[in-house]
C-alpha positions as CSV (number, residue, x, y, z in Angstrom):
1,M,-48.2,-41.7,7.4
2,K,-46.0,-44.4,5.8
3,F,-43.0,-42.2,6.0
4,S,-43.6,-41.4,9.7
5,F,-43.9,-45.1,10.5
6,A,-40.8,-45.9,8.6
7,L,-38.9,-43.1,10.4
8,A,-40.1,-44.2,13.8
9,F,-39.2,-47.8,13.0
10,A,-35.7,-46.8,11.9
11,F,-35.2,-44.8,15.1
12,V,-36.4,-47.6,17.4
13,L,-34.7,-50.5,15.6
14,P,-31.3,-50.1,17.2
15,L,-33.0,-50.0,20.6
16,I,-34.6,-53.4,20.1
17,K,-31.8,-55.2,18.3
18,A,-31.2,-57.7,21.0
19,Q,-34.9,-58.0,21.9
20,V,-37.6,-59.9,20.1
21,P,-40.5,-57.7,19.3
22,H,-43.9,-59.2,19.9
23,W,-47.1,-58.3,17.9
24,G,-49.7,-56.3,19.8
25,P,-49.6,-54.1,22.8
26,C,-47.8,-54.9,26.1
27,P,-49.5,-57.4,28.4
28,E,-50.9,-56.0,31.6
29,P,-49.4,-58.4,34.3
30,S,-50.6,-58.1,37.9
31,V,-48.0,-56.5,40.2
32,Q,-47.0,-57.0,43.9
33,P,-50.0,-56.1,46.1
34,A,-49.3,-53.9,49.0
35,F,-45.7,-53.3,47.7
36,N,-43.3,-51.9,50.3
37,L,-40.6,-49.9,48.5
38,K,-38.5,-49.5,51.7
39,Q,-38.2,-53.3,52.1
40,F,-37.3,-53.7,48.4
41,M,-34.3,-51.4,48.7
42,G,-30.8,-52.9,48.8
43,R,-28.7,-55.2,46.6
44,W,-30.3,-57.5,44.1
45,F,-28.4,-60.0,41.9
46,E,-29.6,-60.9,38.4
47,I,-30.3,-64.6,38.2
48,A,-31.9,-64.7,34.8
49,R,-33.3,-62.3,32.2
50,L,-34.7,-61.9,28.8
51,P,-31.9,-60.8,26.4
52,A,-31.2,-57.1,26.6
53,Q,-28.8,-55.2,24.4
54,F,-27.6,-53.1,27.4
55,E,-26.7,-56.2,29.5
56,K,-23.9,-58.2,28.0
57,G,-21.6,-59.0,30.9
58,R,-21.7,-61.3,33.9
59,C,-22.1,-60.7,37.7
60,I,-25.0,-58.3,37.0
61,E,-26.4,-56.7,40.1
62,T,-28.4,-53.6,41.0
63,N,-28.5,-51.7,44.2
64,F,-31.5,-49.5,45.1
65,S,-31.3,-46.8,47.8
66,S,-33.6,-43.9,48.8
67,R,-32.7,-40.3,48.0
68,A,-33.8,-37.2,50.1
69,D,-36.1,-36.1,47.3
70,K,-38.0,-39.3,47.5
71,S,-36.6,-40.6,44.3
72,I,-34.6,-43.9,44.1
73,R,-30.9,-44.1,43.3
74,V,-30.4,-47.1,41.1
75,V,-26.8,-48.4,40.5
76,S,-26.4,-51.3,38.1
77,S,-23.1,-53.0,37.5
78,E,-21.7,-55.9,35.5
79,I,-18.3,-57.3,34.6
80,L,-17.7,-57.1,30.9
81,K,-14.3,-58.1,29.3
82,G,-12.7,-58.2,32.7
83,E,-13.8,-54.6,33.5
84,L,-16.3,-53.6,36.2
85,R,-18.9,-51.2,34.5
86,K,-21.4,-49.2,36.5
87,I,-24.2,-47.0,35.6
88,E,-26.4,-44.8,37.8
89,G,-30.0,-44.0,37.2
90,T,-33.0,-42.6,38.9
91,G,-36.1,-44.5,39.9
92,V,-39.5,-43.0,40.8
93,V,-42.9,-44.4,41.9
94,E,-45.1,-43.3,39.0
95,D,-48.4,-43.8,40.8
96,M,-48.6,-43.7,44.5
97,K,-51.7,-45.8,44.5
98,N,-49.7,-48.6,42.8
99,P,-46.1,-48.3,44.2
100,A,-45.0,-51.6,42.6
101,K,-45.0,-49.8,39.2
102,L,-41.7,-47.9,39.2
103,G,-40.1,-45.9,36.4
104,I,-36.4,-45.9,35.9
105,S,-34.1,-43.8,33.7
106,Y,-30.4,-44.0,33.2
107,S,-30.2,-40.6,31.5
108,Y,-31.8,-37.3,32.0
109,V,-32.7,-37.0,28.3
110,L,-34.6,-40.3,28.2
111,P,-38.1,-40.9,29.7
112,Y,-38.6,-43.3,32.5
113,S,-39.0,-46.9,31.4
114,P,-41.5,-49.1,33.3
115,Y,-40.0,-51.3,36.0
116,W,-42.8,-53.3,37.5
117,I,-42.3,-55.5,40.5
118,L,-44.6,-58.5,39.7
119,S,-43.7,-60.4,42.8
120,T,-41.2,-60.3,45.7
121,D,-40.8,-61.6,49.2
122,Y,-38.2,-58.8,49.8
123,V,-35.6,-61.3,51.4
124,N,-35.0,-63.9,48.6
125,T,-36.5,-63.1,45.2
126,A,-38.1,-60.5,43.0
127,L,-39.7,-60.7,39.6
128,V,-39.4,-57.6,37.5
129,Y,-41.0,-56.8,34.2
130,S,-40.7,-53.9,31.7
131,C,-42.5,-53.4,28.4
132,T,-42.7,-50.6,25.9
133,D,-45.3,-50.4,23.1
134,I,-44.2,-49.3,19.7
135,L,-47.2,-47.6,18.1
136,R,-49.4,-50.2,19.7
137,L,-48.5,-52.5,16.8
138,F,-45.9,-54.5,18.7
139,H,-44.0,-54.3,22.0
140,V,-40.6,-54.9,23.3
141,D,-40.2,-56.4,26.8
142,F,-37.6,-57.2,29.4
143,A,-37.9,-59.5,32.4
144,W,-35.6,-60.3,35.3
145,I,-35.5,-62.8,38.1
146,L,-33.6,-61.2,40.9
147,A,-32.3,-62.6,44.2
148,R,-30.5,-61.3,47.3
149,T,-27.9,-64.0,46.7
150,R,-26.0,-64.9,43.5
151,T,-27.8,-68.2,43.1
152,L,-31.3,-69.7,43.5
153,P,-32.5,-73.2,43.6
154,E,-33.7,-74.4,40.2
155,A,-37.2,-75.0,41.5
156,T,-37.4,-71.3,42.6
157,V,-36.3,-70.2,39.1
158,E,-38.9,-72.5,37.4
159,K,-41.6,-71.1,39.6
160,A,-40.5,-67.6,38.7
161,R,-40.7,-68.5,35.0
162,E,-44.2,-69.9,35.5
163,T,-45.3,-66.7,37.1
164,F,-44.2,-64.7,34.1
165,E,-45.8,-67.1,31.7
166,N,-49.1,-67.0,33.7
167,N,-49.0,-63.2,32.9
168,N,-48.7,-63.8,29.2
169,I,-45.0,-62.9,29.1
170,D,-42.9,-65.1,26.7
171,M,-40.0,-66.7,28.6
172,T,-38.8,-68.9,25.8
173,R,-35.7,-66.7,25.3
174,M,-34.8,-66.3,29.1
175,I,-31.2,-66.9,29.8
176,A,-29.3,-67.4,33.0
177,T,-26.9,-64.7,34.1
178,K,-23.3,-65.8,35.0
179,Q,-22.7,-65.1,38.7
180,Q,-19.4,-67.1,39.1
181,G,-16.1,-65.4,39.9
182,C,-17.7,-62.2,40.8
183,D,-15.9,-61.4,44.0
184,K,-12.4,-61.7,42.6
185,D,-10.3,-58.5,42.1
186,L,-10.4,-57.1,38.7
């Protein structure tokens, strides 16, 4: 048992390097009631996030669009070291009874990761949360404040942070995403 725990920890450690693991299982935040996936589709800019190893650049945005097979095309981009980088993934509604709980994968060999829409008005902001339990001993989480524009008023960002905190999600390490100089030619 000790060996399998050590092996699992050694495998997972590189994945959580930029994250801060928290003791215990993932929180169970409430998600957007009566979520409308069609209204959620389109371009979202990242305003702030919990640190993530896979996001190191600026001008981070994600575009969601419907596919014929009812899955979701997810294209995320960022500018890193002066270069535009894009990655395409697939999203699915994991439970039709709860459509605000999406799963997203950026590789056919990896399982879908939770991508839960905690709150959105569809036209201005969206709050997204993802969490993975590691052997139910600790969890690693991600959180994003998204907007349809590259900036939001500080009061809106603060209200978003409070929503996360009210759902037992630690926001002390949340950082703003740089969204300046994004429309210049690379």
